[in-house]
A tleap script that builds the chain and sets N, CA, C and O, in Angstrom:
source leaprc.protein.ff14SB
mol = sequence {
  NMET ALA ASP LEU LYS VAL ASN ASP LYS VAL
  MET VAL ILE ALA GLY ASP ASN LYS GLY LYS
  THR ALA LYS ILE VAL LYS ILE ASP ARG LYS
  ALA GLY LYS ALA CYS LEU GLU GLY ILE GLU
  VAL ARG GLU ARG HIE MET LYS LYS THR TYR
  LEU ASN PRO GLN GLY GLY LYS LYS THR ILE
  HIE VAL GLY ILE ASP LEU SER ASN LEU LYS
  LEU VAL GLU ALA ALA LYS VAL GLU LYS LYS
  ALA THR ALA LYS LYS ALA ASP LYS LYS ASP
  SER LYS ALA LYS LYS GLY ALA CLYS
}
set mol.1.N position { -10.209 2.439 -9.846 }
set mol.1.CA position { -10.830 2.473 -8.539 }
set mol.1.C position { -9.984 3.347 -7.618 }
set mol.1.O position { -8.970 2.904 -7.078 }
set mol.2.N position { -10.401 4.553 -7.455 }
set mol.2.CA position { -9.628 5.494 -6.656 }
set mol.2.C position { -9.866 5.304 -5.162 }
set mol.2.O position { -9.147 5.893 -4.354 }
set mol.3.N position { -10.843 4.505 -4.775 }
set mol.3.CA position { -11.145 4.355 -3.362 }
set mol.3.C position { -10.263 3.325 -2.662 }
set mol.3.O position { -10.334 3.208 -1.439 }
set mol.4.N position { -9.443 2.580 -3.384 }
set mol.4.CA position { -8.551 1.599 -2.768 }
set mol.4.C position { -7.266 2.278 -2.316 }
set mol.4.O position { -6.693 3.095 -3.036 }
set mol.5.N position { -6.819 1.922 -1.097 }
set mol.5.CA position { -5.606 2.513 -0.543 }
set mol.5.C position { -4.726 1.409 0.023 }
set mol.5.O position { -5.160 0.263 0.145 }
set mol.6.N position { -3.497 1.752 0.365 }
set mol.6.CA position { -2.581 0.816 1.001 }
set mol.6.C position { -3.161 0.422 2.369 }
set mol.6.O position { -3.740 1.255 3.066 }
set mol.7.N position { -3.000 -0.838 2.737 }
set mol.7.CA position { -3.495 -1.451 3.970 }
set mol.7.C position { -4.989 -1.759 3.952 }
set mol.7.O position { -5.520 -2.225 4.960 }
set mol.8.N position { -5.686 -1.513 2.838 }
set mol.8.CA position { -7.074 -1.957 2.718 }
set mol.8.C position { -7.101 -3.469 2.527 }
set mol.8.O position { -6.190 -4.039 1.926 }
set mol.9.N position { -8.139 -4.115 3.037 }
set mol.9.CA position { -8.303 -5.547 2.832 }
set mol.9.C position { -9.241 -5.718 1.640 }
set mol.9.O position { -10.351 -5.186 1.631 }
set mol.10.N position { -8.782 -6.471 0.627 }
set mol.10.CA position { -9.556 -6.643 -0.601 }
set mol.10.C position { -9.724 -8.111 -0.939 }
set mol.10.O position { -8.985 -8.963 -0.447 }
set mol.11.N position { -10.713 -8.401 -1.791 }
set mol.11.CA position { -10.944 -9.753 -2.284 }
set mol.11.C position { -10.733 -9.749 -3.791 }
set mol.11.O position { -11.165 -8.829 -4.486 }
set mol.12.N position { -10.066 -10.783 -4.287 }
set mol.12.CA position { -9.852 -10.924 -5.726 }
set mol.12.C position { -11.134 -11.523 -6.306 }
set mol.12.O position { -11.597 -12.567 -5.848 }
set mol.13.N position { -11.708 -10.858 -7.320 }
set mol.13.CA position { -12.985 -11.311 -7.869 }
set mol.13.C position { -12.850 -11.957 -9.245 }
set mol.13.O position { -13.841 -12.429 -9.803 }
set mol.14.N position { -11.638 -11.984 -9.800 }
set mol.14.CA position { -11.440 -12.603 -11.106 }
set mol.14.C position { -10.013 -13.111 -11.223 }
set mol.14.O position { -9.099 -12.573 -10.597 }
set mol.15.N position { -9.828 -14.146 -12.023 }
set mol.15.CA position { -8.492 -14.671 -12.265 }
set mol.15.C position { -8.209 -15.940 -11.470 }
set mol.15.O position { -9.109 -16.530 -10.872 }
set mol.16.N position { -6.939 -16.347 -11.474 }
set mol.16.CA position { -6.532 -17.583 -10.806 }
set mol.16.C position { -6.718 -17.525 -9.296 }
set mol.16.O position { -6.961 -18.556 -8.668 }
set mol.17.N position { -6.608 -16.346 -8.703 }
set mol.17.CA position { -6.709 -16.200 -7.252 }
set mol.17.C position { -8.095 -15.752 -6.795 }
set mol.17.O position { -8.233 -15.152 -5.729 }
set mol.18.N position { -9.105 -16.036 -7.586 }
set mol.18.CA position { -10.476 -15.623 -7.299 }
set mol.18.C position { -10.919 -16.152 -5.939 }
set mol.18.O position { -10.758 -17.334 -5.636 }
set mol.19.N position { -11.482 -15.252 -5.122 }
set mol.19.CA position { -11.993 -15.623 -3.816 }
set mol.19.C position { -11.027 -15.403 -2.672 }
set mol.19.O position { -11.439 -15.459 -1.514 }
set mol.20.N position { -9.754 -15.155 -2.951 }
set mol.20.CA position { -8.767 -14.941 -1.890 }
set mol.20.C position { -8.832 -13.492 -1.410 }
set mol.20.O position { -9.077 -12.569 -2.186 }
set mol.21.N position { -8.604 -13.322 -0.107 }
set mol.21.CA position { -8.563 -11.979 0.451 }
set mol.21.C position { -7.153 -11.697 0.950 }
set mol.21.O position { -6.463 -12.596 1.430 }
set mol.22.N position { -6.732 -10.444 0.834 }
set mol.22.CA position { -5.394 -10.045 1.255 }
set mol.22.C position { -5.361 -8.537 1.468 }
set mol.22.O position { -6.295 -7.816 1.118 }
set mol.23.N position { -4.252 -8.086 2.054 }
set mol.23.CA position { -4.044 -6.670 2.323 }
set mol.23.C position { -3.203 -6.071 1.196 }
set mol.23.O position { -2.284 -6.719 0.694 }
set mol.24.N position { -3.515 -4.843 0.802 }
set mol.24.CA position { -2.760 -4.158 -0.247 }
set mol.24.C position { -1.440 -3.656 0.323 }
set mol.24.O position { -1.413 -2.975 1.349 }
set mol.25.N position { -0.337 -4.001 -0.357 }
set mol.25.CA position { 0.998 -3.585 0.059 }
set mol.25.C position { 1.423 -2.329 -0.690 }
set mol.25.O position { 2.014 -1.421 -0.105 }
set mol.26.N position { 1.121 -2.278 -1.989 }
set mol.26.CA position { 1.565 -1.170 -2.839 }
set mol.26.C position { 0.564 -0.995 -3.969 }
set mol.26.O position { -0.019 -1.976 -4.430 }
set mol.27.N position { 0.355 0.225 -4.419 }
set mol.27.CA position { -0.545 0.515 -5.541 }
set mol.27.C position { 0.206 1.327 -6.577 }
set mol.27.O position { 0.874 2.309 -6.253 }
set mol.28.N position { 0.086 0.903 -7.837 }
set mol.28.CA position { 0.646 1.649 -8.963 }
set mol.28.C position { -0.534 2.183 -9.767 }
set mol.28.O position { -1.090 1.476 -10.607 }
set mol.29.N position { -0.910 3.419 -9.511 }
set mol.29.CA position { -2.098 4.009 -10.144 }
set mol.29.C position { -1.908 4.194 -11.651 }
set mol.29.O position { -2.859 4.068 -12.422 }
set mol.30.N position { -0.689 4.490 -12.058 }
set mol.30.CA position { -0.427 4.712 -13.480 }
set mol.30.C position { -0.662 3.437 -14.284 }
set mol.30.O position { -1.260 3.475 -15.359 }
set mol.31.N position { -0.185 2.298 -13.751 }
set mol.31.CA position { -0.375 1.015 -14.430 }
set mol.31.C position { -1.724 0.399 -14.099 }
set mol.31.O position { -2.168 -0.522 -14.785 }
set mol.32.N position { -2.390 0.899 -13.044 }
set mol.32.CA position { -3.689 0.366 -12.648 }
set mol.32.C position { -3.582 -0.990 -11.968 }
set mol.32.O position { -4.454 -1.843 -12.138 }
set mol.33.N position { -2.515 -1.194 -11.199 }
set mol.33.CA position { -2.283 -2.480 -10.547 }
set mol.33.C position { -2.014 -2.292 -9.060 }
set mol.33.O position { -1.553 -1.239 -8.620 }
set mol.34.N position { -2.316 -3.353 -8.291 }
set mol.34.CA position { -2.062 -3.361 -6.858 }
set mol.34.C position { -1.302 -4.624 -6.493 }
set mol.34.O position { -1.567 -5.693 -7.044 }
set mol.35.N position { -0.362 -4.506 -5.570 }
set mol.35.CA position { 0.391 -5.657 -5.065 }
set mol.35.C position { -0.240 -6.091 -3.756 }
set mol.35.O position { -0.408 -5.285 -2.841 }
set mol.36.N position { -0.590 -7.370 -3.669 }
set mol.36.CA position { -1.246 -7.903 -2.487 }
set mol.36.C position { -0.293 -8.768 -1.693 }
set mol.36.O position { 0.596 -9.409 -2.253 }
set mol.37.N position { -0.481 -8.782 -0.389 }
set mol.37.CA position { 0.379 -9.527 0.515 }
set mol.37.C position { 0.143 -11.029 0.360 }
set mol.37.O position { -0.941 -11.529 0.658 }
set mol.38.N position { 1.170 -11.742 -0.110 }
set mol.38.CA position { 1.094 -13.192 -0.233 }
set mol.38.C position { 0.424 -13.707 -1.490 }
set mol.38.O position { 0.340 -14.921 -1.671 }
set mol.39.N position { -0.055 -12.841 -2.362 }
set mol.39.CA position { -0.710 -13.263 -3.607 }
set mol.39.C position { 0.098 -12.740 -4.784 }
set mol.39.O position { 0.532 -11.588 -4.783 }
set mol.40.N position { 0.301 -13.586 -5.788 }
set mol.40.CA position { 1.063 -13.241 -6.996 }
set mol.40.C position { 2.495 -12.834 -6.648 }
set mol.40.O position { 2.990 -11.813 -7.126 }
set mol.41.N position { 3.150 -13.632 -5.822 }
set mol.41.CA position { 4.550 -13.408 -5.480 }
set mol.41.C position { 5.378 -14.376 -6.307 }
set mol.41.O position { 5.109 -15.577 -6.314 }
set mol.42.N position { 6.379 -13.863 -7.000 }
set mol.42.CA position { 7.224 -14.671 -7.869 }
set mol.42.C position { 8.675 -14.569 -7.416 }
set mol.42.O position { 9.045 -13.637 -6.701 }
set mol.43.N position { 9.498 -15.535 -7.836 }
set mol.43.CA position { 10.929 -15.479 -7.578 }
set mol.43.C position { 11.641 -15.053 -8.846 }
set mol.43.O position { 11.398 -15.591 -9.927 }
set mol.44.N position { 12.516 -14.087 -8.696 }
set mol.44.CA position { 13.276 -13.572 -9.827 }
set mol.44.C position { 14.729 -13.990 -9.629 }
set mol.44.O position { 15.297 -13.752 -8.563 }
set mol.45.N position { 15.336 -14.606 -10.633 }
set mol.45.CA position { 16.736 -15.006 -10.559 }
set mol.45.C position { 17.609 -13.824 -10.949 }
set mol.45.O position { 17.486 -13.284 -12.048 }
set mol.46.N position { 18.487 -13.429 -10.043 }
set mol.46.CA position { 19.325 -12.265 -10.249 }
set mol.46.C position { 20.729 -12.687 -10.679 }
set mol.46.O position { 21.316 -13.608 -10.111 }
set mol.47.N position { 21.245 -12.011 -11.672 }
set mol.47.CA position { 22.584 -12.269 -12.185 }
set mol.47.C position { 23.631 -11.663 -11.242 }
set mol.47.O position { 23.350 -10.689 -10.545 }
set mol.48.N position { 24.816 -12.231 -11.224 }
set mol.48.CA position { 25.892 -11.670 -10.416 }
set mol.48.C position { 26.315 -10.331 -11.006 }
set mol.48.O position { 26.563 -10.225 -12.207 }
set mol.49.N position { 26.395 -9.315 -10.160 }
set mol.49.CA position { 26.833 -7.994 -10.593 }
set mol.49.C position { 27.807 -7.435 -9.558 }
set mol.49.O position { 28.074 -8.065 -8.535 }
set mol.50.N position { 28.319 -6.273 -9.833 }
set mol.50.CA position { 29.215 -5.616 -8.892 }
set mol.50.C position { 28.483 -5.293 -7.591 }
set mol.50.O position { 29.034 -5.473 -6.505 }
set mol.51.N position { 27.243 -4.816 -7.701 }
set mol.51.CA position { 26.465 -4.462 -6.519 }
set mol.51.C position { 25.899 -5.689 -5.810 }
set mol.51.O position { 25.656 -5.651 -4.603 }
set mol.52.N position { 25.688 -6.774 -6.551 }
set mol.52.CA position { 25.139 -8.009 -5.990 }
set mol.52.C position { 26.080 -9.151 -6.371 }
set mol.52.O position { 25.771 -9.910 -7.290 }
set mol.53.N position { 27.229 -9.294 -5.686 }
set mol.53.CA position { 28.245 -10.249 -6.120 }
set mol.53.C position { 27.831 -11.718 -6.023 }
set mol.53.O position { 28.402 -12.554 -6.723 }
set mol.54.N position { 26.863 -12.054 -5.183 }
set mol.54.CA position { 26.453 -13.444 -5.065 }
set mol.54.C position { 25.328 -13.810 -6.014 }
set mol.54.O position { 25.125 -14.988 -6.306 }
set mol.55.N position { 24.606 -12.833 -6.492 }
set mol.55.CA position { 23.450 -13.148 -7.329 }
set mol.55.C position { 22.360 -13.762 -6.477 }
set mol.55.O position { 22.167 -13.354 -5.332 }
set mol.56.N position { 21.642 -14.737 -7.018 }
set mol.56.CA position { 20.644 -15.447 -6.224 }
set mol.56.C position { 19.227 -15.150 -6.653 }
set mol.56.O position { 18.972 -14.715 -7.776 }
set mol.57.N position { 18.300 -15.396 -5.724 }
set mol.57.CA position { 16.878 -15.220 -6.006 }
set mol.57.C position { 16.322 -14.051 -5.210 }
set mol.57.O position { 16.760 -13.766 -4.095 }
set mol.58.N position { 15.348 -13.382 -5.809 }
set mol.58.CA position { 14.690 -12.248 -5.178 }
set mol.58.C position { 13.188 -12.413 -5.380 }
set mol.58.O position { 12.742 -12.713 -6.488 }
set mol.59.N position { 12.405 -12.222 -4.324 }
set mol.59.CA position { 10.952 -12.331 -4.467 }
set mol.59.C position { 10.391 -10.970 -4.859 }
set mol.59.O position { 10.761 -9.944 -4.287 }
set mol.60.N position { 9.498 -10.972 -5.835 }
set mol.60.CA position { 8.856 -9.748 -6.300 }
set mol.60.C position { 7.351 -9.951 -6.328 }
set mol.60.O position { 6.873 -11.076 -6.475 }
set mol.61.N position { 6.604 -8.860 -6.188 }
set mol.61.CA position { 5.152 -8.897 -6.305 }
set mol.61.C position { 4.762 -8.613 -7.748 }
set mol.61.O position { 5.269 -7.679 -8.369 }
set mol.62.N position { 3.868 -9.417 -8.265 }
set mol.62.CA position { 3.299 -9.172 -9.583 }
set mol.62.C position { 1.933 -8.545 -9.331 }
set mol.62.O position { 1.111 -9.117 -8.615 }
set mol.63.N position { 1.691 -7.394 -9.904 }
set mol.63.CA position { 0.462 -6.668 -9.617 }
set mol.63.C position { -0.784 -7.320 -10.184 }
set mol.63.O position { -0.739 -8.000 -11.209 }
set mol.64.N position { -1.902 -7.101 -9.497 }
set mol.64.CA position { -3.220 -7.541 -9.949 }
set mol.64.C position { -3.982 -6.292 -10.364 }
set mol.64.O position { -3.917 -5.269 -9.682 }
set mol.65.N position { -4.695 -6.368 -11.460 }
set mol.65.CA position { -5.432 -5.221 -11.973 }
set mol.65.C position { -6.459 -4.747 -10.954 }
set mol.65.O position { -7.119 -5.563 -10.309 }
set mol.66.N position { -6.598 -3.433 -10.806 }
set mol.66.CA position { -7.518 -2.869 -9.823 }
set mol.66.C position { -8.975 -3.247 -10.095 }
set mol.66.O position { -9.786 -3.306 -9.171 }
set mol.67.N position { -9.306 -3.502 -11.366 }
set mol.67.CA position { -10.683 -3.865 -11.693 }
set mol.67.C position { -11.030 -5.266 -11.208 }
set mol.67.O position { -12.207 -5.625 -11.161 }
set mol.68.N position { -10.026 -6.066 -10.847 }
set mol.68.CA position { -10.263 -7.424 -10.362 }
set mol.68.C position { -10.291 -7.494 -8.838 }
set mol.68.O position { -10.267 -8.587 -8.271 }
set mol.69.N position { -10.342 -6.345 -8.170 }
set mol.69.CA position { -10.341 -6.312 -6.717 }
set mol.69.C position { -11.625 -5.688 -6.190 }
set mol.69.O position { -12.195 -4.783 -6.799 }
set mol.70.N position { -12.066 -6.197 -5.039 }
set mol.70.CA position { -13.261 -5.683 -4.381 }
set mol.70.C position { -12.909 -5.367 -2.934 }
set mol.70.O position { -12.315 -6.195 -2.243 }
set mol.71.N position { -13.268 -4.185 -2.476 }
set mol.71.CA position { -12.957 -3.750 -1.120 }
set mol.71.C position { -13.762 -4.557 -0.112 }
set mol.71.O position { -14.984 -4.654 -0.220 }
set mol.72.N position { -13.073 -5.138 0.873 }
set mol.72.CA position { -13.727 -5.889 1.933 }
set mol.72.C position { -13.758 -5.064 3.213 }
set mol.72.O position { -14.792 -4.948 3.871 }
set mol.73.N position { -12.601 -4.492 3.554 }
set mol.73.CA position { -12.494 -3.704 4.779 }
set mol.73.C position { -11.511 -2.568 4.546 }
set mol.73.O position { -10.371 -2.796 4.142 }
set mol.74.N position { -11.958 -1.344 4.803 }
set mol.74.CA position { -11.095 -0.185 4.598 }
set mol.74.C position { -10.109 -0.059 5.748 }
set mol.74.O position { -10.408 -0.441 6.880 }
set mol.75.N position { -8.938 0.477 5.450 }
set mol.75.CA position { -7.915 0.695 6.469 }
set mol.75.C position { -8.359 1.821 7.392 }
set mol.75.O position { -9.002 2.780 6.963 }
set mol.76.N position { -8.009 1.689 8.655 }
set mol.76.CA position { -8.370 2.717 9.625 }
set mol.76.C position { -7.436 3.901 9.457 }
set mol.76.O position { -6.222 3.734 9.335 }
set mol.77.N position { -8.008 5.101 9.450 }
set mol.77.CA position { -7.232 6.321 9.275 }
set mol.77.C position { -7.006 6.927 10.654 }
set mol.77.O position { -7.951 7.171 11.404 }
set mol.78.N position { -5.745 7.164 10.971 }
set mol.78.CA position { -5.418 7.783 12.249 }
set mol.78.C position { -5.498 9.291 12.100 }
set mol.78.O position { -4.853 9.881 11.234 }
set mol.79.N position { -6.295 9.898 12.952 }
set mol.79.CA position { -6.437 11.346 12.902 }
set mol.79.C position { -5.411 11.984 13.812 }
set mol.79.O position { -5.114 11.470 14.891 }
set mol.80.N position { -4.873 13.101 13.373 }
set mol.80.CA position { -3.870 13.819 14.151 }
set mol.80.C position { -4.502 15.057 14.777 }
set mol.80.O position { -4.028 16.175 14.572 }
set mol.81.N position { -5.570 14.855 15.538 }
set mol.81.CA position { -6.279 15.965 16.162 }
set mol.81.C position { -5.444 16.610 17.249 }
set mol.81.O position { -5.548 17.818 17.464 }
set mol.82.N position { -4.626 15.843 17.934 }
set mol.82.CA position { -3.824 16.404 19.019 }
set mol.82.C position { -2.825 17.427 18.500 }
set mol.82.O position { -2.571 18.433 19.162 }
set mol.83.N position { -2.262 17.186 17.338 }
set mol.83.CA position { -1.311 18.131 16.767 }
set mol.83.C position { -2.012 19.429 16.372 }
set mol.83.O position { -1.453 20.513 16.533 }
set mol.84.N position { -3.234 19.317 15.855 }
set mol.84.CA position { -3.970 20.513 15.463 }
set mol.84.C position { -4.340 21.343 16.687 }
set mol.84.O position { -4.279 22.572 16.644 }
set mol.85.N position { -4.725 20.678 17.786 }
set mol.85.CA position { -5.071 21.400 19.000 }
set mol.85.C position { -3.857 22.137 19.542 }
set mol.85.O position { -3.968 23.274 20.001 }
set mol.86.N position { -2.701 21.492 19.490 }
set mol.86.CA position { -1.476 22.124 19.974 }
set mol.86.C position { -1.133 23.346 19.128 }
set mol.86.O position { -0.683 24.360 19.662 }
set mol.87.N position { -1.341 23.259 17.817 }
set mol.87.CA position { -1.070 24.391 16.933 }
set mol.87.C position { -2.002 25.559 17.257 }
set mol.87.O position { -1.579 26.716 17.253 }
set mol.88.N position { -3.259 25.257 17.536 }
set mol.88.CA position { -4.219 26.319 17.862 }
set mol.88.C position { -3.837 27.004 19.167 }
set mol.88.O position { -3.943 28.225 19.283 }
set mol.89.N position { -3.391 26.221 20.151 }
set mol.89.CA position { -2.989 26.806 21.424 }
set mol.89.C position { -1.786 27.712 21.228 }
set mol.89.O position { -1.730 28.793 21.813 }
set mol.90.N position { -0.827 27.296 20.421 }
set mol.90.CA position { 0.355 28.101 20.154 }
set mol.90.C position { -0.021 29.398 19.445 }
set mol.90.O position { 0.525 30.455 19.762 }
set mol.91.N position { -0.936 29.330 18.501 }
set mol.91.CA position { -1.304 30.527 17.753 }
set mol.91.C position { -2.054 31.512 18.649 }
set mol.91.O position { -1.914 32.724 18.486 }
set mol.92.N position { -2.865 30.993 19.614 }
set mol.92.CA position { -3.569 31.882 20.542 }
set mol.92.C position { -2.581 32.562 21.477 }
set mol.92.O position { -2.722 33.741 21.802 }
set mol.93.N position { -1.581 31.804 21.902 }
set mol.93.CA position { -0.569 32.384 22.785 }
set mol.93.C position { 0.238 33.471 22.060 }
set mol.93.O position { 0.600 34.482 22.663 }
set mol.94.N position { 0.513 33.266 20.793 }
set mol.94.CA position { 1.259 34.253 20.015 }
set mol.94.C position { 0.445 35.521 19.814 }
set mol.94.O position { 0.994 36.623 19.842 }
set mol.95.N position { -0.878 35.373 19.608 }
set mol.95.CA position { -1.724 36.550 19.408 }
set mol.95.C position { -1.760 37.421 20.669 }
set mol.95.O position { -1.746 38.650 20.595 }
set mol.96.N position { -1.807 36.757 21.819 }
set mol.96.CA position { -1.847 37.501 23.080 }
set mol.96.C position { -0.525 38.166 23.398 }
set mol.96.O position { -0.499 39.181 24.095 }
set mol.97.N position { 0.565 37.622 22.908 }
set mol.97.CA position { 1.886 38.136 23.205 }
set mol.97.C position { 2.198 39.428 22.452 }
set mol.97.O position { 3.092 40.175 22.852 }
set mol.98.N position { 1.479 39.695 21.380 }
set mol.98.CA position { 1.724 40.908 20.584 }
set mol.98.C position { 1.278 42.072 21.339 }
set mol.98.O position { 1.389 43.200 20.858 }
savepdb mol mol.pdb
quit
């Protein structure tokens, strides 16, 4: 499903979380999975290492297959029209300056 993007609101249509809606946090297109906010979150026990001397627990997202998601509400796309207008004004000024 190429139409799903980050910050889209989706509904899970299959599996243990069927019927729940959430926002997409991350998408892995290669694996065909999406991480949803608050759904399929697990705790991972981390071993003590040089970089992590205390060890402890870390929360990770377990991805849900894209085929099990249905788009409910698309994320709003912010248009950068003001930047384009400014570029056009600059280019017109440069043409006149020659």
